[in-house]
N, C-alpha and C positions, 0 to 999 in steps of 0.2 A: 567904311567904318570897321567892318569885321576884320579886314586885313590888318588894321592898326591894332585892334585888340590882340590878334594872333601874334603879331610882331612883338608887342610889349610883354605878352604872356610868354613867349618863347625866350625872350631875354631873362625873365624871372626864372623860367625853368633852368636855364643855364647857370643862373646865380645860385639856385638851390643845389644843383649838381656840384657846383664849385664848393659850396659849404660842406657838402659830404666828403669831398676829396681834400679839402684844405687842412684838416688836422694831420693827415698823412704827408701831404706835399710840403707843409710848412713846419713839420716836426713839433706838433703840440705835445705837451706832456700827456701821456695816457691816463685817462681818468680824471683829468683836470676839468674845471667848470667850463672852460673855453672848448675843450674837446667835446664834452657832452652837449653843450649849447649848440655848437655848429652842426653836429650830427642830427640833433632832434629837429632844429629849425630848418636845416637844409632839406630834411625829408619832408617836412610840412609844407615848405615853399615849393618843393618839386611836385608834390601831389596836387596842391591847389592850383599851381600854374598849369600843370597838365590838364586838370579838369577844365580849366578855362580855355585852354588851347584846343582841347578836343571837342568843344561844342557848347560850352556854357558862356558864350560870348555876350549874352544879355544879362548875366548875373554879375553886375558890377560889384555887389557886396563882397564877392570872393577876392576881387582886387583890393578892396579896402582892408580886408583881414590881412592880405599879404603886405600891404603898406604898414600896417600896425606892427607886424613882425619886423619889417625893416627898421622901424623906429626902435623896437627893442634891440635889434642888433647894434644899433648906434650906441645905445646907453648901456648895454650889457657888460662891457668891460668895466665900467665904473661901478655898476651895481654889484656885480658878482666878483669884482676885485682881480680880474685877470689882466694885469697891466703890462705883461710881457709884450714886446714890440710887435711880434708876428701875428699872434691872435688879436691883439687890440686893433692894430691898423687894419687887418683883414676884415674884421667885423664892422668897423666904422665905415670903410670904403664900400664894402658889399652892401651893407645896410642902406647907404645913401642911394646906390644904384637901384636896390630893391624898391625903395620908397619912390623914386622917380618913375621907374617903369610901372609900378603898381598904380600910381595915381594917373599916369598917362593912359593905362589900360582902362581904369574905372571911368575916366572922363571921355574915353572913346566908345564906351558901350552904347548900343542903340537906345537903351531905356534912359540913360543919362542924357544923351543928346536930345531925345524926344521931349524929355521933361523940361529941359532948359529952353527949348524953342516955343513952348506954349505959354 
């Protein structure tokens, strides 16, 4: 179980790092809502996934927070109004992957598995 948590957390770590690089790689407008959103939440996902990866594999709540951030990434283009294709599609696709990996990580946690078995 720990290896599954670590794998899914590593995938979210990569997603967070991608969000930190995406504004530059995809040429977002500097200072735009998409630019700030990806830098901020990319940093948060990277830190939380790193904490989970480095030993907090029993703390499923961290993955649930990451999943909520993933949901935010999916809806952010519509809420914040950045409908340019690069940032919009990037956040929706990355957000979907973040949600999938975070939920898988949370459900693979030893505390979650022990609770569902009893």
